[in-house]
N, C-alpha and C positions, 0 to 999 in steps of 0.2 A: 718403334713409331707406333705400331698397335696398342701398348700398354700406356702410352702416353695420352692416345684419342679414350682408352678406357677409364682412366684416371680424371679427364676433363668431364667426360659426360658424369660421372659419380659425383664431382664436384658439385657441376651446374645443377644435377639433380637435388643436391644435399642442398644447395644454395635455393633452389625452389620450395623446397619443403620448409626451410626455414623462413622463408618470406610468408608464405602459405600460414604457417603458423603464428607470425605476428599478426598478418592481417585478419586471421580468424579471433585471435584474442582481442584484438580491437574491437571488432565486431560483436563480440559474445559481452565483451566489457560495456560498449553502448548499448546494447538491448537490456542489460541488467540496470542500468542506469535510469534508464528511460522510460521502465514499464511502472503500472501502477497508476492508481487515482491520486490527483494531487488538487489542494484547495488554494485557489487563487482569489483576488480582489478584480472583479471584471471592472476593467478601465470604463466601459461606459456606463455602466449604472452604481458603481461602488458596492456591489451586492456579492456575496460569497459565491463563487462557480467551481462547481468540481470538474475537471480536466483529465484527458488523457492524452498522453503525448504518442506518436506514432514510433513506437519500438522498434518495428522491422526496419520503417524505413532510415531510422537511426545506424540501426546495424549495418543496413548494405550501403550509407554513404561512409560509415566507419571503416567496412571492410576495404575500400577504394581510396582511403585515406582523410577522407572529409568531415564535415560534420553536419547535422542535420538536426533542426527541433521545428517540429510542426505537431499542432494540435491533429488527433485521431477522433476525440470526442468529445464534446461540453454539456453541461447540463442546461445551457441558454440554446441550444440546437435542438431541432431544426431551424427554429423561427430567426436566428442570427447566424446561421452557419457561413454566410459570407463577411463576416465581420475580419478586421485588419489583425488578429490575434495578437494584440499588443500586449495582452496577459503571459506572453513567452518571455517576456525582460523581466517578470517577477518570478517565474518558474526558473530562470539563469539564475539570478541573484540569489534565490533561497534555495537551489540546489533540491537536495535530501529532504530540506526542512519543511517543504510543503508537502511531502509525500503523506497521506491519509493516515496510512500505517504509523508512520512516525509522530504524528499530530496526536494520533489516539493512545499510543505508548506515553508521550509525554503526559497527557493527561492522567492516565492510570499511575504515574510516578508517584510514591509517597502516599497513594490513597489505601483504605482498607474496605472489606468488602462489607455492607451496611447489615448483613444478616451475622456473619461471625466473627466478623473484626479482626480478618486475617489480613495480611497485606497483600494487596493486587498487584503486584509490579513486575511481573514474570510475563510482562507481554509481549516482550523481543522473542519469546520462544512461543509462539502460535503458530505451532505446527497442528495441533489439534483441539485441546482444550480451551478455546478462548471465555477471557470473563465476559461478563454480560453487563446489562443495565437495569435501574429501577427506574421505571417512568414515576412521574409525580402522584399518578393514579395508583403505586405500588404495582404495577405490572411488570414481570421482568421480558427483556429482551433480548435479540443478541444483535450484533453490529451490523450484519446483513441487512437487518429490518431498516435502518437508518440510511436514507440518502446523504451522501456525503456534505453537500452542501447544508445541509441542516445541522452539522456540527456544532456550530457555535452555538445554537439552540439548545442542541442536546448538552453539551457541558454546562451552561450555566443552570439548567433544572434536574437531569439526571443525576442519579446517582450508583458508583460502581459498585458490582457484586461479582463474587468469585464463580468459575464455572459449577463447582457443586452446589453451593447455594442456588444459583440460576435453575439447575437440574431440577432440585428439591422444590423449589417455589412454582417452578412452572407444573410438577408434577399434583402439587397441592392445590393450583387452581385450576387444571384440567380434570382433576378426578379427587374432588373433595370427599366424596363419597367412602376413599378408600384411606385416608389420612386419619390417622390417631394421634392428637397431640397431647404429649406429658410434658409434665414438668422438667425442668433439667436437675440432674441431680449431681451435686459437687462436692 
């Protein structure tokens, strides 16, 4: 009888561990799927808005077996903070397609750097050296300088630049006295 109880306790403990593993997996998956800035069309004014979902709330709800979709932040807040959050239907229908990082990666696809003419399409691997942008006034900038809700305007007027050229052009602009231009040798 004592061995039976030990086996039963071990089976129940193993089952509890498996259940906790499944619940934790669902929570982590929900967190990763709902994190990140997204671009949506605000149903109220039909303009682009940058929203962020409550990833922690989604993870907690998924841990318990449910689903949860709620805004944590919006570029139209605090003025419109009490809105009905109707834009969540667009987030649900587009899924990962409205994530800013995916939209930006799609914009770079097939493009080349305006300076060196090398492809700038490895944006899926943005772990350190992110490509930049060249404004119409020829000033190089990084994506952190662009508010997400302004992306449609940026896509229409800015040009892509690779990381290396971005660094070189920024140095050239900030320290012109240290730069010597030489003709290219082919």
